[in-house]
N, C-alpha and C positions, 0 to 999 in steps of 0.2 A: 781384547780388542778393544780401538778406541773409537770414536761414533765421529769425534770432529779434534782435526788437531790443525794446528799453523802456528806461527811464531806470535810474538804478542803485537807483534804490528798489521800486520794481517786479522787476527782476531780485532783491534780495537776498528781497522775500517769495517770488518764484517758488523760491527755494534752499534758505529756511526751511522754506516747506511740502514742500518734497519735487515740486515741480511743474513745475521744469526739463529734466529731461531726458525726460519725456512731452509738454512742449510745441516742445519741439526736435525729438522723432520726428516730431510728427504733422504738422510746418511741413514737415519734411524729405518727405516723402510727400506734405503735398499740393501743395509747388510743384515739385517734382522727379518724383514718380512712385517715387520708390527708398523700399526700406524699407527701414532701418537693422540692422544683426546688435547682437544682444544685447552683445557685448564692446566696440561702439562707446559703446551706450548707458552703460555702466557708465565707461567712461573718459571720458563726458563729468561724469557725478553726481558724479566725483573729484576732475579737475580744476577744474570748476567752483566746488566747496565751497573751495576752496585761494583761486580767484579773489575769490570774494566776502569770504575772509575779509582779504585783503589791502587792497579797499577799503573796508573798515570803519574811515574815521576820516572827524571832522568835517568834515574840513578837503577833505573830496573831495567837491563837492557832492550833493546825492539826483538833482536833475535832469541829473546829468550822463549822457549816452547811452551803450548799453551794444549792442553789434550783436556777433552770434555765431554763426559760421561764413558770412563774407561771400564769394562764390563771384566772384574775382577776372575780370571782362572781363580776352577775349583771351588766357587761360590756365584747364587746368583747376583750379587752386589755388586753394584757400580759408584764408582768413583768421581763427584761430582767437578772436581778440576784436577788438573796437575802443571803443577810450570813446572820447569826445565834450567836447567844448566849448569854452571860452574862455582862452584864456592872458590874463596881466597886463595887455596891449595892448589886450585884445577879439580879439582875431586867434581866427580859426576853429581850433581843433585837434586834433587824431587823434592817442592813442598805440597803435600796434598793438602786442597781444601774443601772440606763438607760445608755447602752453602744451606742457611736455610734460613725460611721468611718467618719465622717463630717470631711471635711478641710477649711469649708468657711461656712459666713450666711451671708444674708442681711436683716435688720432693717426693719418693717415694724410700719411704724404710725398709730395712730389713732388702733389701737388693739392690745388689753391687753395682753401679753406673747407669740406672735403670729410673725416669722420668715419666709424668704426664704431657702431655700436650694435646693439641684441640688438631686433630689427623683425619679426614676421613669423613668428614662434618659430625666427628662424635672426641671426647675426650679420651685418650689411649695412654697404652703404656707406651715406651719407645725406650732407646739406649739413648744417655747425653751424649749432644753432641761431639767432645772431646770424646770418648771412648769409642765412638762413630769411627773417626776421624784418628782416633788411634788404632784401632782393630784391624782398620782393611789397611794401612800401614806395615802392621805386622805381620798380616798374611801374604804383602808380597817380600816382607824379609825372608819369611820361615818356606815360602815356594818359590821365589825367583832363580835361578840358578843363575845368571847375568850380575841381580840385586846384589847375591851371597859373593863371587867373586870378583865381580870390577874393584871394590866395591861401587853400590851406590847408594847412596846418603840420602835418605830418608827422613823429610819433618813433618810433618802431621798439624793439622792448624779446625779450626770451623769457624765461619763467621755468619752469625746471624745481624743481618743489615736493617732489620725494623724491630732489632729487639733494645727498650731502652734500659735501663739497669734500676731497678726498684731500689728500698729499703727493705735489709733482710733475704735479696733476691734469693731463692729457692735456686736458681741455675748455678750460682757460684760456692752454694753450700757447700762447710768444709766436707761434707760428705763425699763430695767429690774432688776434693782437692790432688787424690792421687791420679785422676783423669788428669783434669785441666795442666797436671805441670805436664803432661806426657803432650798433650797435646793443646794447647791455650786456644781459647774461647773469644773472640772478635765481636764487639757491639757495633749499635751505629752509632756511635762516637767513636770507632775505635780504629779508623780509617787508617790515619798517621801511621799508630800501632801494626799494623797488619802491615801497611807499604814496609816499615822497619823490620817485621819480622821475615818478610820476602828478602828485600834486601842484605838481608845478615847471610843468607841460604842460598843466596843466586847472586855472585858480582858478576862474571860473566855469562853472555847468554852462547847456543851451542846449537843454535839452528835445528833441534829438538832431536839432537842425538840421541840424549838422554831416555827421552819417550821411546825412541826406537828400538833400544836395548831394553826396555821394559816390556814391549807389546811383542818382542819376540823372547823372553827369555824361557827356556826351560824349565818344565815343572819342578823340583826337585826338594825336598825335608832339607831344610838347614841342619849342619852338626848339634847347634845347640837344641832342638826340639825333640832330636833323634833320643838328645843325652838324657832332656830331661823325662821323658815319656819314661825311660828304663825304667831310673832311679823312681818315679813316682808308682811302676806297677812293684818293684822291689820289695816286697814284705806284705804287701797287700792281699791278704789271704783271702779276698770274698774272688779274687781271680786266678787260683791256684787249681792249675788243671789236676786231673788224674783220669787213670787208666784210659779209658777209650777216648777219651777229650785231647788227650796228650797224643794219641795214633792217629787221630784223622787231623790233628794240627801241622803236625811232621808231614801226613801227607798233599794237606791245600798249598803249605809253603812252600814243600819244593813243587809243584806245576807253577805259583805266583813266580819261583825266579826263574820259571823258564820265560817270561815275558818281558825281564830283559836285555833280551837278544831283538825283539823289538818283531817277531818273524812270524809270531803263534796267537793265538787268540782261544782263552778256554772258559770253561762253566761248569760249575762245579755245585753241585746238588748236596745240599746235606741234611737230610730228617730226623726228626726226633722229639720227642714229645714234650710235657710239660716238664721244666726239671732236668731235662738232661746235660744242659752246660753249653747250649749253643752260644747264648748270649757271653757265657767265660772265652768259650774260644773265637768269637769276634774279638772280643774286645784284647785278648792275648794277640792275634794275627796282625791289627788293628799295627796294636805299638812294635810289632817284631816285624813288620813290613817297612814300619817308619825307619826303624834302626836302622835295619839295611836299604834306605834309599832310595826306597820305592812312595810312589804317590798312590796311597790307599784313604779310604774313606768309609765309614761306618755309615750307614743308610738306617732310617727307617720310617714306616709312613707315621708313626704314632711319637708327637716329643717328647712326651713322659722317657721313655726309655732313653733318649740318646743324654735329658738332663741330667739322669740320675747318675748314665755311666760314666758321665764326661766327668759328674762333682766327683764320684768315687776314684776316678783316674786322677785327677790331681789335688785329691785329697783336703778340698777346701773350695766352699761354695764362691768363691770371686771368681769372673770372669773372664779369663786367659785363650790367648791362641788357639789350645789345646782344643775351644771351642769348636775352631774351621775342620777340626778331622771329624766332627759329628755331621750329618742334614738329612734332609728328609728327601722322602724318594720321590716328590713332585718336583724336582729342580733341575731333571734331566732333558727334559724337551729339546733345548736349544744347543744339548750340548755336542761336540764336536764329536767324530769318532776316536777312539782310542784316547783321549783326556786325560783318565788317570790309567796306574799300571793295574790295581785292583780296585775294586770298589765291594763290600761285603754288607748284603744286602739281609739283614736280620729281620726278624719278623716277615719273611718275602709273603706271608700267606695273607699279611693282607695288602700289599699289594693295589691297586684302581688301575682302570684302564684308562681312564682322561684323572689331568691333573688339574690346580685350580679351586678356588673358591665355589665356583659354579660346576664343576666336573666337565670345563670344555676347552681344557688349552693340553695340548702335545695330542700323540697315540696310543700309544700304551705303554704302561713303565717300567715294566716285563724288557719289552724292547728298547728301548730309551735303556734303560741300564746297561744291558750289552752293548748296544752302538759306545756307550760312553770309555768302557774301559776293557784292558787286554785281557782277564782275570774277572767275572762276578762269581762270587761265590752265595749262594740263595741259600739260609738259612730257613727251615721250614717246618710245620706240621698244620694240616689241611684241617687237622677239628680245630684249629681257634681260627677259621674267618666266620665272623660273628656280625658281620653287613653284605646288604646283596649286593653292593659295589668292588668286594675283595675279591678277587681272581688270582689269586695267586696260590695254584695247583702245580702238580708235577709236572702234569699232562701239558699243561701251560705252556709254563719253561721249556720242554723237550720243544713246541709247536715252535717257538719263537726260537730258539735257538738251531733249527733247523734249517731257518731264513739266512741264518750265518753261516751256515754248513759246520756247523758245530754240533757234533755228537754228545753232551753232559758228562762228566763224571757221578756219577752217584755214590754217597756215603750216608752213612747212616748212624747215630747217637742211641742205645740203649738205656746202656745203664743210667739209674733213677738216683738223681742227687736231693731233689727238693722231696717232699712231702716227709722227710725225715727216712729216704732211701727204702721208704714204703710201697716195694708195687702192688702190696695188697690193696692198701687205698685205694690206688692210681686206677683197678680194676673194678673196685667198688662204684667208686664215680661214675666208671662208664655203666657198669648193670644198673647205680642207680637212674641214670640220666634215658637208659636201655637206649646208648648208642652204639654198643655191641655187648652182645655176653660173653663174660671172663669170668676164669675159674678162680672168683676171691679167695680167702684162704679167711675163714672162721674162727681165729683162734690170736693168741698174745704173741705167739712166733711171727707169724705172718701177715700182725695188721699193728706193726710199731708206732703207729701215729696220732697223737691225742686229738680224736673229733669228739665233738659234744652235740648233744640236740639242745633246744629250746624252746621253751615255751612262751617265755613272755621275752619279748625283746629288749626290754629296759636288762634282764638280767645279763645278756650277751652285750650291750654296749658296756655291761661295768667292767667284763669277765678280761675283754679285750684292751678297757682301759687300763685295767691291771698288768697286764702282761707286761704294756705300752712303756709304764715305769721305770720298765728294764733297761732299756736302748733305743725307745722311739725306731719298732719297727713291726709295730703291730697294726692291725688298721679296720676296717670296718667297711665294707662295700656291700652294691645290693644291683639289683636288676633293675632294667629301665624301665618299671612300670610308675613310677613319680614324676610330674614335671618339675623339668629346672626352673621353679618360678624363683628363683634369688638369687637366679645369676645377675652379678655387677651392683648386688645391695650390701653384698659386703654385710650380713644383720644377719650372727647364727642364730638367731632367733625369730628368724621369720623360718617355717619349716616345713619344705619339700616336700618331706616323707611325715608321712603321721600314720600310726596303726596302732586305735585306743588310746589312751594316756600317751600315748611314746612317739616324740618329734625329735626329726634332726633337719639336716642341712646334707644338699648336696655341697660337693669340696666350694667354697666360698673365692679362694685365692686362682692363683698360678695351674693348672691343671697338670702341666711340666713337673711344676713343685711340689706338688701333694701328696707323694711316695713320701719325703723327706722333712717335709716344713714342721717344724716343733709341733703346733697347734691341729694340725690336721687327723689326729684321730676323732678328734671333737666334730667331725664333718664325714660325709660318709661318700665313698667312693665309687665309680662306674667302671664298666668296661673296658672303657676311653682310657682314664685314669690310672690304672692298674696294670694292664696288659703286657706281656715283654719282663714283667716287674716280678721281687718274690720282698716276703715278710717272713715274722720269726711265726707270728698267727694273722689267723688272717678269720673275720668275721665274717658271714655271705646270710645276707635276708634276700632269700628268697621272691620274689613275689607273686602277683595273680596271674602271670603268666604261665607258669606252671604249675598243674594240679594233677590229683589223684581221682580217678575215676573210672569205677568198674574195671578192676585191675589193670589200669596201665597209669602207667606217666603221660601226662596229653598237655601238648604245649596249645596257648592263646593270645595270636599276635595283636586281636582286640585289647588287650589289657596293657600293652604296651604304652608310656606315654606319647603324647602327642608331639613332646620336642626331641621323640628318639630319632635320627634320621638313617638309624642301621636297617631299619623295611622299609626305607624310601624308594619309592617305584616298585612294590610289588604290587598294586594296582593294574599297573602294565601286564599284568600277567594273566594265564588262564586258573581258574580259582585249583583245578588239583597242581600245576606248576607253584601258585601262590602260597600254599599249605605245604607242602613239602618244603619250600625254601624258607620259608617264616619258621618251620618246625627244624629243620636244619640251624639255624643261625642262632633262633633261642636256646636249646640246648651243648650248642659248642660256646653259646655266652657261658651259659653256667658252669661247666667244665674248663673254664677257665678262670672263673672266680675261684671256683672251689680245689683248685691247682696253686692256689697262688702263695699258700703255706708251711714252710723251710720246715716248723714243726711241729704246727696242730693248725685244725679249722674247726670254728664254731658256727653250729648254722640254726637259723632261726625261719619255719616257715610261715605264709601268710596263711596257708590251705592246708586245716588242721587237718583231712585224711592224707596228706603229701605227706604232714609232719609224722603221723602214725605208722604209712607205710615205711619211713627213713626210718623211722625206731626199731622195725621190726625188722630192719637189713643189717642194722647195727650187728657186730658180734659181743657176743652176751658181757664180754668181758667190756664193753664200751658200752655197757647203758647206765 
């Protein structure tokens, strides 16, 4: 969707007459129903004056197409400016321009294509403008059939019209060289260079023809993207499917292929507990569907699984177009019906009703996902709902499926591949947390899993750090019983979690990267940094929100940290409902934490009676 399109001549007249911001405002309101803030209107007016001045060259034809605010299909992102025309050989050509009002940035070490700058009233991490412009062009190349077949040549760049270069300026540091080569960055005094860049790629005007082709091109993954995904998956043992996973994979794939006819809509629910391979199934489906030319997207609420699986899939931490196959669950509130062939909703139990920072956008994420794709695959474990806002249940999915006249197909994954394949341990966890009574086996044969109980959190830390030296796949996690006081301080010596002489910080860096960062074993993760992921060994600190008294394991929501939003909204409930919901969330939280380890789980409890109760529940061989 293009918010504003004109020829260069028409655009220049709108800017000259002071009409451009009003026309954009009205178009946004008409096409999206969204009212634009005064600050955004002022931003348009300022930046577009600079753009207009930059294109005032007789060598840039008057019938060059000008598009503003192009919403890239497949993403929630918008391109600031696209200029269109023909190059010297009469090929369709488009210059993509990312406009910025920045006047300074700082370099971010060890994170590819990332800078910090002042945004939204504070200094925040964001992508380098060259990377941003290149990534937008890359998405269009990889998913727009007209761009692939015509072909339409795309040339991205960034224009920072307020930026004056300083000595040793981090904006052009060598760490960003690769991105700047793909998409040059032009600054305040580079207007002539920007003109030359545009003139090089647009020799003749096209009266907006190329803009029309881009906007109306069908979605389809490019052959190069298909080939690269398949190659990356081959030989990656972490994504090899076994037994039941393969059976479900083929079943779901067969249903997805029916979407190619365009005359049917399907919903599949795949239930499975921790470690049954839901995410392995999801990634394999994403690759295979893309390989077969379908437009598929992997969706989760939490950013951490998306980051980790995309990183593992591409085999490197560098940013590429593969990232665009992964997205958050809150980005579909304004998606057109059946935009995608298939959406794979992993961790569907974490779906919320509303989207946005203040939970005030959209109607219902389940309904929005069903609307957005011809086939939606919900991968779900209801016992991993860990906040009040989590609405992902089989019953809710069925309810909204009926609104679309669809009866979902239901499949199940039962085989346990995490916790060393020990169903005995999984049953033991459910017994411990009194989620349900199970017949766990008190023997070495039925409990083939490394579980240890520690009396000292410092000893727990040392053991996990020792395991982590092997392959950086061991982590410490804790219940959310300590305030996140160190957030943003980037100092590991400021301890959020203090237990006697023991002290550690919650994760200091990005929540999304904590599971794979080299130094994060020295920080403690919580439910939000590890759900949907797995480690070789996990050390779990159970806080004061779970204790043992009068022969029962009881929960205490008053011991949760004030910075924890998992129970936000509980005060609006009746006392009885609030107790039940809080108890459910606390037990599910620890069930999730205790089942993150593939090979072992090490436990420390702040409540001594609970520690002794756990000791009494351990098989004798584990004492």
